[in-house]
C-alpha positions in Angstrom: 1.1 51.8 28.4 -0.2 49.2 25.8 -3.9 48.3 26.6 -6.2 46.1 24.8 -9.5 46.3 23.3 -12.8 45.0 22.4 -12.6 42.7 19.6 -14.2 39.4 17.7 -17.3 37.6 19.0 -17.1 33.6 19.3 -19.4 33.3 16.4 -17.1 35.8 13.9 -14.3 33.7 15.2 -16.0 30.4 14.8 -17.2 31.2 10.8 -13.5 32.5 10.2 -11.6 30.3 8.1 -8.6 30.5 5.2 -7.4 33.9 3.8 -11.0 34.8 5.5 -9.9 33.8 9.0 -6.6 36.5 8.3 -8.7 39.2 7.6 -11.3 38.5 9.9 -8.9 38.2 12.9 -7.4 41.5 12.3 -9.4 43.5 14.6 -8.0 45.3 18.0 -7.6 43.2 21.2 -9.4 42.9 24.5 -8.8 43.7 27.7 -7.5 40.8 29.7 -7.6 40.1 33.2 -3.8 41.1 34.9 -4.7 39.9 38.6 -4.0 36.3 39.2 -6.3 34.3 37.7 -6.0 31.8 40.5 -4.0 30.3 43.5 -0.2 31.1 42.7 0.5 28.2 40.2 3.7 25.8 41.2 4.1 24.1 37.8 6.2 21.4 36.3 6.2 20.4 32.5 7.0 16.3 32.6 5.3 15.4 29.3 8.7 12.8 29.3 7.4 11.1 32.4 4.8 8.7 30.5 7.6 7.9 28.3 10.4 6.8 31.4 7.7 5.0 32.8 7.3 2.9 29.8 11.1 2.7 29.4 11.0 1.5 33.5 11.7 4.5 35.5 10.5 3.9 38.9 10.1 6.9 41.4 10.8 6.8 45.2 10.3 9.2 48.0 12.0 8.2 51.2 12.7 4.6 50.1 9.1 3.9 49.0 8.0 3.7 45.7 5.2 6.2 44.6 3.2 7.6 41.7 5.3 10.6 40.8 2.4 12.8 40.6 1.7 12.4 44.0 5.2 13.0 44.9 5.1 16.1 43.3 1.4 17.3 44.6 2.5 16.6 48.1 5.8 18.9 47.5 3.5 21.5 46.9 3.1 21.3 43.2 -0.6 22.2 42.1 0.0 22.9 38.4 1.5 20.1 35.2 2.2 21.2 32.0 2.2 19.0 28.7 3.1 19.5 25.0 1.7 18.6 22.0 3.3 18.0 18.5 1.5 18.3 15.6 2.3 14.4 13.9 5.1 13.1 16.5 4.8 9.9 14.4 6.5 11.9 11.6 9.3 14.1 13.7 10.0 13.4 17.3 8.3 9.9 17.9 10.0 8.6 14.5 12.3 5.8 15.6 11.1 5.8 19.3 9.1 2.6 21.2 5.9 3.7 21.3 4.1 3.4 25.2 1.2 0.8 25.7 -1.3 2.1 23.9 1.0 2.7 20.8 0.2 6.3 20.3 3.4 8.6 19.4 4.9 10.2 22.2 3.0 13.8 22.7 0.6 13.3 20.1 -2.9 13.8 21.0 -3.9 10.4 21.8 -0.8 10.1 24.3 -1.2 13.4 25.7 -5.5 12.9 26.2 -4.1 9.6 28.3 -1.9 11.6 30.3 -4.0 14.7 30.6 -6.8 12.7 32.2 -4.6 10.8 35.0 -3.2 14.8 35.5 -6.9 15.9 36.0 -7.9 13.1 38.4 -5.1 13.9 40.6 -6.5 17.3 41.1 -3.8 19.5 38.8 -4.1 22.5 36.9 -3.5 21.7 33.5 -1.8 23.4 30.7 -0.8 22.7 27.3 2.1 24.4 25.1 1.6 23.5 21.2 4.5 23.5 19.5 3.4 24.0 15.4 5.8 21.2 14.3 6.0 17.7 14.3 8.9 18.2 16.7 10.4 20.4 18.8 9.9 24.1 18.5 12.2 26.0 20.2 13.7 29.8 19.6 16.1 28.0 17.2 13.6 25.4 15.5 10.3 26.6 14.3 9.9 23.3 11.3 6.6 23.6 9.7 4.6 20.1 10.4 5.6 18.0 7.1 2.0 18.3 6.3 1.9 22.0 6.2 5.5 22.3 4.1 3.8 23.0 0.5 0.6 25.4 2.2 0.2 29.0 0.8 0.2 31.3 3.9 -3.2 31.5 3.7 -4.0 27.7 3.9 -1.0 27.7 6.7 -3.1 30.1 9.0 -6.2 27.6 8.0 -4.4 24.7 9.0 -3.2 26.7 12.6 -6.7 27.4 13.4 -7.9 23.6 12.4 -5.3 22.0 14.5 -5.8 24.0 17.3 -9.6 24.0 17.3 -9.0 20.0 16.6 -6.6 19.0 19.6 -8.8 21.4 22.2 -11.8 19.6 21.1 -10.7 16.1 21.6 -9.3 16.8 25.2 -12.6 18.5 25.7 -14.6 15.5 24.6 -12.1 13.1 26.8 -12.7 15.6 30.0 -9.1 16.5 29.7 -9.4 19.9 28.8 -6.3 22.3 29.5 -7.2 25.3 32.0 -4.8 27.3 30.5 -3.1 27.1 26.9 0.0 28.2 25.2 0.2 29.3 21.5 3.5 28.3 20.2 6.6 27.3 22.0 9.5 29.9 23.1 8.4 31.9 19.6 10.6 35.2 20.2 11.7 34.8 16.6 8.1 33.6 15.1 6.9 30.5 14.1 6.6 28.4 11.4 9.3 29.6 9.6 10.2 31.4 7.2 6.5 32.7 7.0 5.9 33.8 10.5 9.6 34.4 11.3 10.7 37.5 13.2 14.2 38.9 12.6 16.3 40.2 15.6 15.7 43.8 16.6 19.0 44.0 19.5 21.5 42.1 20.4 20.6 39.8 22.7 24.0 39.2 24.7 24.1 35.6 23.9 27.0 35.3 20.5 24.9 32.3 19.1 21.7 34.0 19.1 22.8 37.1 17.7 24.7 35.4 14.7 21.7 33.0 14.1 18.6 35.1 13.6 20.4 39.2 13.0 19.9 38.6 9.2 17.2 36.3 8.3 16.4 36.5 4.4 12.9 35.8 3.6 11.3 36.2 7.0 7.6 36.7 6.8 7.8 39.7 9.5 5.2 40.3 12.5 2.3 41.0 10.4 2.1 37.1 9.4 3.1 35.9 13.1 0.4 37.9 14.0 -1.7 36.5 11.5 -0.5 33.0 12.7 -0.9 33.5 16.2 -4.4 35.1 16.3 -6.0 31.9 14.1 -4.6 29.7 17.2 -5.8 32.1 19.5 -9.1 32.3 18.0 -9.5 28.5 17.8 -8.7 28.1 21.5 -10.9 30.9 22.7 -13.9 28.9 20.5 -13.0 25.7 21.5 -12.6 26.4 25.4 -14.0 30.0 26.2 -12.9 29.8 29.9 -9.0 29.3 29.8 -6.4 31.3 29.8 -4.1 32.2 26.7 -1.0 32.4 27.0 1.8 33.2 24.3 5.7 32.3 25.0 9.0 34.7 24.5 12.3 32.5 25.6 14.3 36.0 26.6 12.6 36.9 30.1 16.2 38.4 30.9 16.0 40.5 28.0 13.0 43.9 28.7 13.9 45.7 25.4 13.3 42.6 23.6 10.4 41.4 25.7 8.6 45.1 25.1 9.3 45.2 21.2 8.3 41.6 21.0 4.5 42.5 23.0 4.1 46.1 21.6 4.3 45.0 17.8 1.6 42.1 18.4 -0.8 44.0 20.7 -0.7 46.7 18.4 -1.7 44.0 15.4 -4.7 43.0 17.9 -3.2 39.9 19.0 -5.5 39.1 22.0 -4.1 37.0 25.0 -4.0 37.0 28.5 -0.7 36.3 29.4 3.1 35.9 28.8 5.3 33.2 29.5 9.0 33.8 29.8 12.0 31.4 29.8 14.5 32.1 32.6 17.4 29.6 32.7 20.1 32.5 32.5 20.5 36.4 33.0 23.0 38.4 31.3 23.4 40.7 34.2 22.1 40.3 38.0 18.6 41.6 38.3 17.7 40.9 34.5 14.6 39.2 35.6 13.4 41.0 38.5 13.5 44.7 36.1 11.9 42.9 33.1 9.1 41.6 35.2 8.9 45.0 37.2 8.9 47.1 33.7 6.4 44.4 31.9 4.0 45.1 35.2 4.4 48.5 34.6 3.6 48.7 30.5 1.0 46.0 30.5 -0.9 46.1 33.5 -3.9 44.5 31.5 -1.8 41.3 31.1 -0.8 38.6 33.4 2.8 36.6 33.0 4.4 33.4 34.1 7.6 31.9 33.9 7.0 28.7 31.6 10.3 27.2 32.0 13.1 27.5 34.5 15.8 25.0 36.0 18.1 26.5 38.6 17.1 29.4 41.1 14.4 27.5 42.1 13.2 29.7 44.9 14.6 32.8 43.9 12.8 32.8 40.3 9.3 31.8 42.2 9.8 34.6 44.8 10.4 37.2 42.1 7.2 36.2 40.1 5.2 35.6 43.5 5.9 39.2 44.3 3.9 40.8 41.4 0.4 40.7 41.7 0.0 39.8 37.5 3.0 36.8 38.2 0.4 34.2 37.8 2.8 31.4 38.4 5.8 28.9 37.0 6.7 25.7 35.5 10.2 23.7 36.2 11.0 21.9 32.7 11.6 18.5 33.0 12.6 18.1 36.8 12.5 14.3 36.8 15.7 14.3 35.0 16.9 17.5 33.4 19.5 19.6 34.4 19.2 20.6 38.1 16.6 17.8 38.3 14.7 17.5 41.7 15.1 13.9 41.5 18.3 11.8 42.4 20.2 8.6 40.9 22.6 6.4 42.4 23.0 9.4 45.0 23.6 11.9 42.2 21.1 14.8 40.4 19.5 12.7 37.9 20.3 15.6 35.5 23.5 17.6 34.3 23.0 19.4 37.8 22.6 23.5 38.3 23.4 25.7 35.2 25.8 28.4 35.2 23.8 31.8 36.4 25.2 34.6 34.0 26.0 34.1 30.4 29.4 35.3 30.9 30.0 32.0 33.2 29.6 29.8 30.1 26.2 29.5 28.0 23.2 27.2 28.9 22.4 25.1 25.7 18.6 26.1 26.9 19.5 29.7 25.6 19.9 28.5 21.9 18.7 25.0 22.1 20.6 22.7 19.4 23.3 25.3 18.4 25.1 25.6 21.8 27.9 23.3 22.7 27.6 21.5 26.2 29.5 23.0 28.9 33.1 21.7 29.6 32.7 18.8 32.0 28.8 17.9 31.6 27.6 14.7 32.5 27.0 12.7 29.4 23.1 11.3 29.4 22.0 8.2 30.2 21.0 6.3 27.2 18.0 4.6 28.7 15.7 6.8 30.7 14.4 3.3 32.6 15.8 3.0 36.2 15.1 4.2 40.0 14.4 8.0 40.5 14.5 8.6 44.1 13.3 12.6 45.2 15.8 14.7 46.6 14.5 15.9 50.0 16.0 19.2 49.8 14.3 20.1 46.8 11.0 18.7 47.9 11.3 20.6 51.4 12.3 23.8 49.1 8.9 23.6 47.5 6.8 22.7 50.5 8.4 25.5 51.8 7.2 27.8 48.7 4.1 26.5 49.0 3.4 27.4 52.6 5.1 30.7 52.3 2.6 31.4 49.4 -0.5 30.6 51.3 -1.5 27.1 49.1 -3.5 24.9 50.3 -2.1 21.0 50.6 -4.2 18.7 49.1 -5.1 15.3 51.2 -2.7 12.4 49.8 -4.4 9.5 47.9 -4.2 6.7 50.0 -3.6 4.8 46.8 -1.7 5.4 43.4 -3.7 6.7 40.3 -5.2 4.4 38.0 -3.1 5.1 34.7 -4.9 3.5 32.0 -6.7 5.3 29.5 
């Protein structure tokens, strides 16, 4: 089994910068608590929600308009996860109408506004840092424009500074996250090409295998680890009680997860849990096998499913069955894939996706590189409109929360104040 070891003090972390930061973070890791540190998290990533509300989206349950956060909370959800881009005005939000405050979507100001609202509703709050101006995922880990020409030591320093400043701003605003995910779906590294990691063994997905098998100029695990350690150090320095998570998108593939974990731990990367994406399997039982092997090999690390959509109860039951399984986050369930809301009597997303890769590739396996399945419903040009919570899915999550022994919160009598 792989275990962590004692590491740096907060004072040492706070003093590190630039090239000195790389050197000072090279020490071994500490023992992280594996047992569930809080009640099981039934979570949702709903970063699109304020953007959709600004476009006119309204949310209903049993014909009554409600704050969507209350719909989620009363259905048994107890955790929300948001994403943060470095400079979305230069990437994700470029060309998109801003919200009422004028702040770009998924930038620090808009994220703080929404995080306050989430905290006011009593949710556990998680934050995923995309170290990019737009989506960072298995197929795209582009540097922010402002960091593109930096030397590697300066790039490490930029990761540390951005992480520290972002979390410090959230803390000062009373919206500090309880859990921080350093990088999004970093199976093949981050901030390419400096922190890119080539594919070591076939994934079973031909698109992924073709794109990542031969990668000239990749910095490899040493540089990837230095970048992660910079972000982790800044998070630990700023929010010492927050749980720190790294994200691998292949929760179905134990050999890749094992190689990734071993490589990072051997390089002194200290973190509390691994998060997985679980959209498809190569064969039935892949997720179950990966979770079981993970628990045996890394007993001092927890794990979560940070992204999933279909097979909602099945995925959660697998995670909940393990003492070091912390919870799950369904990705954008208002209008993505098998959404838990309806529009015009139909699923507000594209509906359920194939369970096995052999049945058709889910675009989430290789975002932006996999063609949409034949017959997929076209996405509506505007996310505005009426969304009705699907009673069947609300019941599914209520039953899940009850079966997991989670205590329901009393509904708030009025809508949450949405002002900054």
